[in-house]
C-alpha positions as CSV (number, residue, x, y, z in Angstrom):
1,M,-9.0,-75.3,-40.3
2,D,-7.6,-76.7,-37.0
3,G,-4.3,-75.3,-36.1
4,Q,-5.5,-71.8,-37.4
5,T,-4.0,-70.3,-34.0
6,D,-0.6,-71.6,-35.1
7,L,-0.9,-70.1,-38.5
8,N,-1.7,-66.7,-36.9
9,Q,1.3,-66.9,-34.5
10,T,3.6,-67.6,-37.4
11,S,2.9,-64.8,-39.7
12,K,0.8,-66.5,-42.1
13,F,1.1,-63.8,-44.8
14,E,4.9,-64.0,-45.0
15,L,5.8,-66.3,-47.6
16,K,8.7,-67.8,-45.9
17,A,10.1,-71.0,-44.5
18,D,13.2,-72.4,-42.7
19,L,14.7,-75.6,-44.4
20,A,17.3,-76.8,-41.8
21,G,18.9,-73.0,-42.0
22,V,18.3,-72.6,-45.5
23,L,15.7,-69.7,-45.7
24,V,13.3,-69.6,-48.5
25,G,10.6,-67.5,-49.7
26,D,9.7,-64.0,-51.5
27,N,12.6,-62.3,-50.1
28,Y,15.3,-64.8,-50.6
29,P,17.1,-66.2,-53.8
30,V,15.6,-69.1,-55.4
31,K,17.2,-72.3,-53.8
32,I,18.6,-75.4,-55.8
33,V,18.0,-78.9,-54.4
34,G,20.3,-81.4,-56.1
35,V,19.0,-84.9,-56.4
36,I,21.1,-88.1,-55.5
37,N,19.2,-91.2,-56.7
38,L,20.2,-94.3,-54.7
39,S,17.6,-96.5,-56.5
40,P,18.6,-98.2,-59.8
41,E,14.8,-98.3,-60.6
42,S,15.0,-94.5,-61.2
43,F,13.6,-93.2,-64.6
44,F,16.8,-91.1,-65.1
45,K,19.8,-93.7,-65.0
46,P,22.6,-91.2,-65.0
47,S,21.4,-89.8,-61.7
48,V,21.6,-93.2,-60.0
49,H,24.8,-93.7,-57.6
50,T,25.1,-96.8,-55.6
51,K,28.5,-97.0,-54.3
52,V,29.7,-95.0,-51.4
53,D,32.7,-93.4,-53.0
54,E,30.4,-92.3,-55.9
55,I,27.8,-90.9,-53.6
56,S,30.7,-88.8,-52.0
57,Q,32.0,-87.5,-55.0
58,V,28.4,-86.5,-56.6
59,A,27.5,-84.7,-53.2
60,Y,30.9,-82.9,-53.1
61,R,30.5,-81.7,-56.8
62,M,26.8,-80.7,-56.3
63,Q,27.7,-78.5,-53.4
64,E,30.5,-76.9,-55.6
65,D,28.0,-76.3,-58.3
66,G,25.8,-74.4,-55.9
67,A,23.3,-76.7,-54.3
68,D,21.8,-75.5,-51.2
69,I,20.3,-78.9,-50.3
70,L,20.9,-82.3,-51.2
71,D,17.8,-84.7,-51.6
72,L,18.4,-88.7,-51.2
73,G,16.0,-91.0,-52.3
74,A,16.4,-94.8,-52.1
75,A,13.1,-95.8,-53.6
76,S,12.1,-94.6,-56.9
77,T,8.5,-92.7,-57.1
78,A,8.4,-93.1,-60.7
79,P,5.0,-94.0,-62.2
80,P,4.2,-97.5,-63.6
81,E,4.7,-96.5,-67.1
82,Y,8.6,-96.8,-66.6
83,K,9.6,-100.4,-67.2
84,D,11.9,-100.6,-64.2
85,S,9.4,-99.1,-61.7
86,F,8.4,-101.4,-58.7
87,L,7.8,-101.0,-55.1
88,V,11.0,-101.3,-53.1
89,S,11.0,-103.1,-50.0
90,L,11.4,-101.4,-46.5
91,E,14.5,-103.4,-45.8
92,V,16.0,-102.6,-49.4
93,E,15.3,-98.7,-48.8
94,K,17.0,-98.9,-45.2
95,K,19.9,-100.8,-46.6
96,R,20.6,-98.0,-49.4
97,I,20.0,-94.9,-47.3
98,I,22.0,-95.3,-44.2
99,P,25.6,-95.7,-46.0
100,A,24.6,-92.8,-48.5
101,I,23.6,-90.2,-45.8
102,R,26.8,-91.1,-43.9
103,A,28.7,-90.6,-47.1
104,V,27.2,-87.4,-48.1
105,R,27.7,-86.1,-44.5
106,D,31.3,-86.9,-44.5
107,V,32.1,-84.5,-47.5
108,T,29.6,-81.6,-47.1
109,D,27.7,-79.6,-44.7
110,V,24.9,-78.8,-47.1
111,P,21.5,-79.9,-45.4
112,I,20.4,-83.5,-46.5
113,S,16.7,-84.2,-47.4
114,I,15.3,-87.6,-47.2
115,D,12.8,-88.4,-50.2
116,T,10.7,-91.2,-48.5
117,Q,7.0,-92.0,-48.0
118,R,7.8,-94.3,-45.1
119,S,8.0,-93.2,-41.4
120,E,10.8,-95.6,-40.3
121,I,13.0,-94.6,-43.2
122,A,12.5,-91.2,-42.2
123,K,13.2,-91.7,-38.7
124,I,16.4,-93.8,-39.6
125,A,17.5,-91.0,-42.0
126,L,17.1,-88.3,-39.3
127,E,19.0,-90.2,-36.7
128,N,21.8,-90.6,-39.2
129,G,22.2,-87.0,-40.1
130,A,19.4,-86.0,-42.5
131,E,17.5,-82.7,-41.6
132,I,14.6,-82.3,-43.9
133,V,12.0,-84.8,-44.8
134,N,10.4,-84.9,-48.5
135,D,7.3,-86.8,-48.5
136,V,5.6,-87.2,-52.1
137,S,2.6,-88.5,-50.3
138,G,1.8,-85.4,-48.4
139,F,1.5,-87.3,-45.0
140,K,-1.2,-89.5,-46.7
141,K,0.5,-92.8,-47.1
142,D,2.1,-93.5,-43.7
143,P,0.0,-92.3,-40.7
144,N,3.1,-92.1,-38.5
145,M,5.1,-90.0,-40.9
146,A,3.9,-86.6,-39.6
147,K,4.6,-87.6,-35.9
148,V,8.1,-88.6,-37.0
149,V,8.6,-85.2,-38.4
150,S,7.1,-83.4,-35.6
151,D,9.1,-85.4,-33.0
152,F,12.4,-84.5,-34.7
153,G,11.2,-81.1,-35.1
154,V,12.4,-80.8,-38.5
155,P,11.1,-79.2,-41.7
156,V,9.0,-81.0,-44.4
157,I,8.2,-80.7,-48.1
158,L,4.7,-81.9,-48.8
159,M,3.5,-83.0,-52.3
160,A,0.1,-82.6,-53.4
161,T,-1.5,-86.0,-53.1
162,E,-5.4,-87.1,-52.9
163,K,-5.0,-90.8,-52.7
164,N,-1.6,-91.4,-54.5
165,P,1.3,-89.2,-55.2
166,G,0.9,-86.7,-57.8
167,D,-2.8,-87.8,-58.6
168,A,-4.2,-84.1,-58.4
169,C,-4.1,-82.5,-61.9
170,K,-5.8,-79.0,-61.7
171,I,-4.6,-76.3,-59.5
172,E,-8.0,-76.4,-57.5
173,G,-7.4,-80.0,-56.6
174,I,-3.7,-79.6,-56.1
175,R,-4.7,-76.9,-53.4
176,S,-7.3,-78.7,-51.8
177,A,-4.8,-81.8,-51.4
178,L,-2.0,-79.5,-50.1
179,R,-4.4,-77.7,-47.7
180,S,-5.3,-80.9,-46.2
181,S,-1.5,-82.1,-45.8
182,I,-0.9,-78.7,-44.1
183,E,-3.6,-79.4,-41.9
184,I,-2.2,-82.7,-40.9
185,A,0.9,-81.0,-40.2
186,I,-0.4,-78.3,-38.2
187,N,-2.5,-80.7,-36.1
188,H,0.9,-82.6,-35.2
189,G,2.3,-79.5,-33.9
190,I,4.7,-79.0,-37.0
191,S,5.5,-75.3,-37.4
192,F,3.8,-73.7,-40.4
193,N,6.9,-71.9,-41.1
194,Q,8.7,-75.0,-41.6
195,I,6.4,-76.5,-44.4
196,V,7.2,-76.1,-48.2
197,V,4.7,-77.3,-50.8
198,D,5.1,-79.3,-54.1
199,P,2.5,-79.2,-56.8
200,G,3.6,-82.7,-58.0
201,I,4.5,-82.3,-61.6
202,G,4.8,-85.5,-63.5
203,F,4.1,-88.8,-61.7
204,G,2.3,-90.2,-64.6
205,K,-0.5,-87.5,-65.0
206,P,-1.2,-86.3,-68.5
207,Y,1.3,-84.0,-69.8
208,E,-1.2,-81.3,-70.5
209,C,-1.8,-81.2,-66.7
210,D,2.0,-80.5,-66.2
211,L,1.8,-77.7,-68.7
212,N,-1.2,-76.0,-67.0
213,I,0.4,-76.4,-63.5
214,L,3.5,-74.5,-64.7
215,N,1.2,-71.9,-66.2
216,D,-0.7,-71.5,-62.9
217,L,1.8,-71.7,-60.3
218,K,1.1,-68.3,-59.0
219,R,-2.4,-69.4,-57.8
220,L,-0.5,-71.6,-55.2
221,R,0.4,-68.5,-53.4
222,T,-2.9,-68.5,-51.7
223,L,-1.7,-71.3,-49.5
224,F,1.2,-68.8,-48.2
225,R,3.7,-71.5,-48.4
226,P,7.0,-71.4,-50.4
227,I,6.6,-73.6,-53.6
228,L,9.0,-76.2,-54.7
229,V,9.0,-77.9,-58.1
230,G,10.6,-81.0,-59.6
231,I,10.8,-80.6,-63.2
232,S,14.1,-82.1,-64.2
233,R,14.1,-84.6,-67.2
234,K,10.4,-85.6,-66.6
235,S,8.0,-87.2,-69.1
236,F,5.9,-84.1,-70.1
237,I,9.1,-82.4,-71.5
238,G,9.6,-85.6,-73.5
239,K,6.1,-85.7,-74.8
240,V,6.1,-82.1,-75.8
241,L,9.6,-82.4,-77.6
242,N,9.0,-85.9,-78.6
243,I,12.2,-86.8,-76.7
244,P,11.8,-90.2,-75.2
245,E,15.1,-90.6,-73.6
246,P,15.3,-88.6,-70.4
247,E,19.2,-88.3,-71.0
248,K,18.3,-85.8,-74.1
249,R,15.9,-83.5,-72.0
250,L,18.3,-81.1,-70.5
251,F,17.3,-78.2,-72.5
252,G,13.6,-78.8,-72.0
253,S,14.3,-79.1,-68.3
254,L,15.9,-75.7,-68.2
255,S,13.3,-74.0,-70.2
256,A,10.7,-75.4,-68.0
257,T,12.8,-74.3,-65.0
258,A,13.0,-70.5,-66.3
259,I,9.3,-70.4,-66.6
260,A,8.7,-71.8,-63.2
261,V,10.9,-69.5,-61.6
262,Y,9.6,-66.6,-63.5
263,N,5.9,-67.7,-62.2
264,G,6.9,-67.4,-58.6
265,V,8.7,-70.7,-57.6
266,H,11.0,-70.4,-54.6
267,I,12.9,-73.9,-54.9
268,I,13.9,-76.1,-57.7
269,R,15.0,-79.6,-57.4
270,T,17.2,-80.9,-60.2
271,H,19.7,-83.6,-61.3
272,D,21.7,-80.7,-63.2
273,V,22.8,-78.3,-60.4
274,R,25.3,-76.2,-62.4
275,E,23.1,-75.6,-65.3
276,T,20.0,-75.1,-63.4
277,R,21.7,-72.5,-61.1
278,E,22.7,-70.3,-64.1
279,V,19.1,-70.5,-65.6
280,V,17.3,-69.7,-62.0
281,R,19.7,-66.8,-61.4
282,L,18.8,-65.2,-64.8
283,A,14.9,-66.1,-64.5
284,Q,14.8,-64.6,-61.1
285,A,16.5,-61.4,-62.3
286,I,13.9,-60.9,-64.9
287,R,11.0,-61.8,-62.5
288,S,9.2,-58.7,-61.2
289,S,9.4,-58.6,-57.2
290,L,6.2,-58.6,-55.5
291,E,5.1,-55.1,-54.5
292,K,5.1,-54.7,-50.9
293,V,5.1,-51.5,-48.9
294,V,5.9,-51.2,-45.2
295,K,4.7,-48.0,-43.2
296,G,5.4,-48.1,-39.6
297,D,3.0,-50.8,-38.2
298,Y,1.2,-51.3,-41.5
299,T,1.9,-53.3,-44.5
300,G,0.3,-53.1,-48.0
301,Q,1.1,-56.0,-50.5
302,L,-0.2,-56.4,-54.1
303,V,-1.9,-59.5,-54.7
304,D,-1.4,-60.9,-58.2
305,S,-2.6,-64.7,-57.7
306,L,-6.3,-64.3,-58.1
307,R,-7.4,-65.6,-61.4
308,D,-10.6,-67.2,-60.6
309,I,-13.2,-67.3,-57.9
310,S,-11.6,-70.4,-56.1
311,D,-8.4,-68.1,-55.7
312,A,-10.5,-65.6,-54.1
313,E,-12.2,-68.1,-51.7
314,D,-8.6,-69.4,-50.7
315,M,-7.5,-66.0,-49.9
316,F,-10.7,-65.0,-48.0
317,R,-10.4,-68.1,-46.0
318,I,-6.9,-67.4,-45.0
319,I,-7.8,-64.1,-43.4
320,D,-10.5,-66.1,-41.6
321,S,-13.6,-64.5,-43.1
322,S,-16.8,-66.1,-42.5
323,E,-18.4,-68.7,-45.1
324,I,-21.3,-66.3,-45.5
325,G,-18.7,-63.5,-46.2
326,I,-16.7,-65.7,-48.8
327,R,-19.8,-66.6,-50.5
328,L,-21.1,-62.9,-50.8
329,M,-17.7,-61.3,-51.7
330,K,-16.0,-64.0,-54.1
331,K,-17.5,-62.9,-57.2
332,K,-16.3,-59.1,-56.4
333,A,-12.8,-60.2,-56.2
334,I,-12.2,-61.3,-59.9
335,H,-12.0,-58.6,-62.5
336,L,-12.7,-59.5,-66.1
337,Q,-12.0,-57.7,-69.3
338,I,-14.2,-58.7,-72.1
339,L,-13.7,-57.6,-75.8
340,L,-17.2,-57.2,-77.4
341,M,-17.1,-56.9,-81.4
342,N,-19.4,-55.4,-83.9
343,L,-21.8,-53.7,-81.5
344,V,-24.4,-51.2,-82.8
345,T,-23.3,-47.8,-81.3
346,P,-26.3,-47.3,-79.3
347,A,-26.0,-50.6,-77.6
348,A,-22.3,-49.9,-76.8
349,L,-23.3,-46.5,-75.1
350,A,-26.2,-48.2,-73.3
351,L,-23.8,-51.0,-72.1
352,K,-21.4,-48.2,-70.8
353,Q,-24.1,-46.6,-68.7
354,H,-25.3,-50.0,-67.3
355,M,-21.6,-51.0,-66.3
356,L,-21.2,-47.4,-64.7
357,S,-24.3,-47.9,-62.7
358,V,-22.7,-50.9,-61.0
359,G,-19.3,-49.6,-60.6
360,G,-17.7,-51.0,-63.5
361,D,-17.1,-49.3,-67.2
362,V,-16.8,-49.8,-71.0
363,V,-14.1,-48.5,-73.1
364,L,-15.2,-47.0,-76.4
365,P,-13.6,-46.1,-79.5
366,Q,-13.4,-42.3,-80.0
367,G,-15.9,-42.3,-82.9
368,A,-18.8,-44.0,-80.6
369,I,-19.2,-40.9,-78.5
370,D,-20.5,-38.5,-81.2
371,F,-22.0,-41.4,-83.4
372,E,-19.8,-41.1,-86.1
373,T,-19.2,-44.9,-86.3
374,K,-22.5,-47.0,-86.8
375,K,-20.7,-50.1,-85.2
376,C,-17.8,-50.6,-83.0
377,D,-15.7,-52.8,-80.8
378,V,-15.6,-52.3,-76.9
379,V,-14.0,-53.5,-73.9
380,L,-16.1,-54.3,-71.0
381,M,-14.3,-54.2,-67.5
382,G,-15.9,-55.4,-64.4
383,T,-16.2,-57.9,-61.5
384,V,-18.0,-61.3,-62.1
385,D,-20.6,-59.7,-59.6
386,Q,-20.9,-56.6,-61.6
387,I,-21.3,-58.3,-65.0
388,E,-24.0,-60.7,-63.5
389,K,-25.9,-57.6,-62.1
390,I,-26.3,-55.9,-65.4
391,I,-27.5,-59.0,-67.4
392,P,-31.1,-59.0,-66.4
393,K,-31.2,-55.3,-67.3
394,L,-29.8,-56.1,-70.5
395,E,-32.3,-58.8,-71.3
396,I,-35.2,-56.2,-71.4
397,Q,-33.5,-53.4,-73.5
398,S,-33.5,-52.9,-77.3
399,F,-30.6,-52.4,-79.6
400,D,-29.9,-56.2,-79.5
401,L,-28.7,-55.8,-75.8
402,P,-30.5,-59.2,-75.2
403,I,-28.3,-60.9,-77.5
404,I,-25.5,-59.1,-75.6
405,A,-26.9,-60.3,-72.3
406,K,-27.0,-64.1,-73.7
407,L,-23.4,-63.7,-75.0
408,L,-22.4,-62.5,-71.5
409,K,-24.1,-65.2,-69.7
410,D,-22.6,-67.8,-72.0
411,L,-19.0,-66.3,-71.3
412,L,-19.5,-66.5,-67.6
413,N,-21.0,-69.8,-67.8
414,S,-17.7,-70.9,-69.7
415,F,-15.7,-69.3,-67.0
416,F,-17.3,-71.0,-64.3
417,H,-16.9,-74.5,-66.3
418,N,-13.3,-74.0,-67.0
419,N,-12.7,-73.3,-63.6
420,C,-14.7,-76.1,-62.1
421,L,-16.8,-73.4,-60.0
422,E,-20.6,-74.4,-60.7
């Protein structure tokens, strides 16, 4: 991508960012962003504060409860399904945001993030004390937003957006949308280590998408940017738990937060700072740290985010592999374990020999080695590339191996289809 030189200069493999002095990433505690809504249109009414004295009190309390950053939004980004949701005018957003920022700055020194899609609002907010821009459009709504962020030299939170905020559903689409937003940022001179990404949970997408995103969060690590998620009180929780009222979704929010942290998130955006902070601390304590070893000038790091071929493509691209190299190597990066049941023993033994010939293997039960069992279950282990290589060989063998070849081919086709690869 354009800006690759800048990525190299800013240690692209160190998953770290500086948000106005708040360091986030693998080697730091998970940070909490407290939400202060200034818009009565917000889907969660108890989070709305429109009077200056209320805003000051909430900001002070959130700081005391452990918020690392305060996020102020004066125009709701709730999807159309919420009856109060409508487009707030520029003038209304401006009228709400300026006194609110000043009120927060009077009572706390916690960095202020401005949640807006408008460059004019971002500029005014930054001039009045905000230090971070949170753009749910990922620089794709207002063409001047990236320039404003660059001119002020402030960090930015970019949410996955193809055309409208939150419209990307699968991780592959989310990564693609975020990658293009990062490219816009880099091309405008924004430092790579001042960028945080947000997959965009909620925003009117089917709740099944939100569940899949939470499950697949580790796959965003191939972008090498700290990850923020906003889960608090959102509709997917209500759909799963059959709780239509956002006011009753605290426990669901905390449960989803624990899973997000366990799956590698670095920042949680929430309406409920104190409760969320306790959950975050416990979930991070349970989460295994990423294995990393440094010896002199050399660093080794285990990569646990490659679950399908698109993950491998992203990883190879970030190390600047050629497109030819990516095409040749991507199927060697994903290791599969396949349970095959009820094989006749000669077929199981032949299958093991074929896998060994390409560098894979098959785990056999003890009784298969000396033919004590006539049929057995086995575990085939190998890369996608290795499995593809043995299929033509199995198709011309006996002992029902052509049937096994067809079974393996169908499993790979299902794997490709589910991951939108071919």
